[in-house]
N, C-alpha and C positions, 0 to 999 in steps of 0.2 A: 428704847427710851419710853418713859411713861407718857400717857396722854396728858398734856399740860392742861387742857380745858377741864380734866377731872379734878384738878386742884382747887379751882375756884375762879371767881371773876376778877380778882385783883391783879394788877400789873404794875410796870415800871415805866416812867418816861425818863429819857436820858439825853442831854443835848449833844448833837454831833460835833459841837464846837470843842468838846473835850478831846477829840481826835482818836479816841480808842474806845472800844467797847469793854475792855477788860474789867473795869471796876464793877459793872453791873452783874457779872457772873456771881459775885458774892450773894446777890439777892435771891439766887436760885439754887442754893446749896441744898443737900438732902434734908427733908423736913420742911422746907419752904412751902407755904400755901399759895405763893404767887404763881401765875400761870402764863404771863405774857409780857412783852415789852415793845416800846416804840420809841423813836427818836426824832420825830419831825422830819424824816427823810426816806429815802428809798431802800436802804439796806443797813445791816448792822455790821457786816463783814465785807469790805471793799474799799474802794479809793476815797469814799467820803470819810471814813475813819481809818486812815492809813497806818495808825500806830497800833491797831488791834493785833494781838498775837495770832500768828498764822494757824496755830493749833488750838485756838480758843473754842470751846464748846459751851453753848448756853442751851440747857434743856428746858426751853420754854418757847411758846409761840411768838413770832414776830410779826407785826403789822406794819407794813410800809405806809408812807404818806407822800403825796405831791403838795409840798408845802405852799407853792404858788404857781400860778400859770406859767411864770418864767422858767420853771424847772421841769415842764413836761418833757422837753426834749433837750436836756442838758448833757446827754452823753453817758448818764449813769443808769444802771439797770435796776429794776426792782429785784429784791431778794426772791429768789425762786421758791415755788411751793407754797406761797402764802394764800391763805383763805379769804382775807379781806384786804381792801384797799382804802385808805383814808383820804378824803378830800382836802381842800385848802384850809390853811390855818388862819382864823380870824380875818377874813377878807373884808370885814366891815371896819377894821381897826386902822387908825391912821399912824400908829407908832411903828415906824419902819424897822425897829430893832426886834420885833416879834411878829411882824405880818407885812404882807404885801397887799395894800388896799386896792380893792377893785369894786366897780358897781356891780349890782346883781346882773346886768346885761352882759358886762364883759366876763364875768365869772361863769355864767351860763354857757357862753360860747367855748370857753376853755374847758368847761366840764365835759362837753360833748367829746372833746379830744381826750380827756382823762379817761372816759369810759372805754375808749378803744385801746388803752394800754393794758387792760386785764390780760394776764398771761396764763390763766388757768380757766378751764371751761366753767367752773362752778364758783370762781372768785366773785364775792359780793362787794358792793360799793357802800361806804359810809360817807354821809354828807359832809360838806364844810362845817366847821365848828365856828360859830360867830363869837365875837367878844362880848355881845350883849344885845345887839340889834335884832329882835325878833322879826321886825318889819323887813329887814334886809333879807333874812332867810325865807319869809313868806313870798316875797317877790321873786326870789331865785327859784323856788319851787314852781312858780307859775311859768316860768321861761324855758325850762329843760324839757326835751322830749320824753314822753312816757317810757320809751325803751332805756333811757338812761336814769330813771329814777332810782335814788339811792335805797338800799334795803334797810339801812339803819341811820339813825340820827346821831351825829357827834355833838357832844354838849361840853362847855366849860362852865364851871360853878365856882365863884369866889364870894364867900360870905362868912359870917362870923357867928351865926346862930343855926342850931340844927333845924329849927322850925322854918327859917327862911330857906335853907337848903332844901328841904323837902318841898316847899311851895314852888321854888323855881324848877325843880325837877318834874313835879306834877304838871306845871304850866307848859313846859316843853312837850311832855308826852301828850297831854290833852289837846295841844295845838296841832301837833304834826302826826299823831297816830303811829308813830314808829318806834320800835324797840330802840334802846338808847346804848351808845358807848360814851361813858363819861370819861373823856380823855384827859381832863385836868380838873382837879379840885384841891382846895386848901382852905384852912381857916385864916382867910384874908378877905378884906373889902378894899376896893379901890376907890370908894367914896370917901372923900377927904373929911367927911363929917362923922365917919364911923371908925372908931378906934381899932387897932388890931388886937391880937391876944395879949392879955396882960402877963401871962406866965406860961411856962411849958406845960404845966398840968392841964390848963384849958385846951390845949391842942391835943393832948392825949385823949381827953374826954370827948372832944369833938370828933376825932377819928373813930373812937369807939362807937359813938352814936351812929355817924354816918355809914360806916362800913356794915354795921349791923343791918341798918335799913336797906342798904344797896343789895346786900346778900339775900334779903328776904323779898325783894321786889322783883316780880317775875320778868318785867319788861326792861330791866337793866341787864345787859348782856355781859359788859366788861366795864371795869373802871380803873383809873390810874391816878394816885396821889401825886400832886406836884410838890417837888422838894427833893428829888434825887440829883444832886449837883455837887461838884467839889468847888468850882469857882463861884464865888457869891454873886458875880455879875449875872450869872444865869438864873438866878432867882427872880429877876426883873421885878423887884420891889416886894415880892412875897416875903412875909416876915420869916427870919431864920429859924423861929421856933417850929416852922414846918419842915425843917430839913430831915431827910432820911439818911443823908451821908454828910460827913463833915468835910472840911478842906483837906484833910489828910487821906481821905478816902476810906475812913472808918465808918461803919454803920452806926447811927445814933440810936438812943434808946427808942425814939419814936419809930425809926426804921426797923428795929427789932419787933416792936409791936405789930407793925404792918406785915413783915414776913410771917409772924405767927398767927395772922388772921385778922388783925385790927381790933377785934372786939372780944376775943377769947383769952 
């Protein structure tokens, strides 16, 4: 198997609620420039995705996540052989459909336990990704022991302009001085006063601009576009123009753009 990291920084996010990892294998067919995937959970092949074909092979790096402190000891194992471990998902967010809200203090106590779950001697930690509260994240960093400090910062960016995207990314890097895993981004704002994309071409252009910048920015280690779902519920309000896969499991034109490098 080729080294997935040699292909590039881009990866795929996939909701475990789909029950199977089979559809995402299509994103890693020969010639794909994508290198990794994650699914907000501990493994891609196991009881959390029970309908995955037993013989499914995905020639890409998988990065497991501990979605919330409640799942630290849920009886499910981390996918073996993983180089990285992602921390909690948007613990500053009050929407229970996408996050399990915790105070920085509670998250810090759980983080100490999370750090002990590492299964490989060189496995590196990636911080929790906040929905938007930089203050929450600053506080969290002051509360965790030095020996549990994450090696990388996980970031989510939802905006509708390239300029704001770059500004937000640079703010996170300047504030925390860590290399970044951008684990969610799309052309979408959750500010009710900011309209979504007007047409599909706008999203194609936004992807082209952002992926080029991400590939050229040395402190960005990995990135994953948000929009690989079949069930529209799992878009969680992100505009369907951002879809990489349709409801029938077919790759969209935007998905093919992403597979082919995003901006080439």
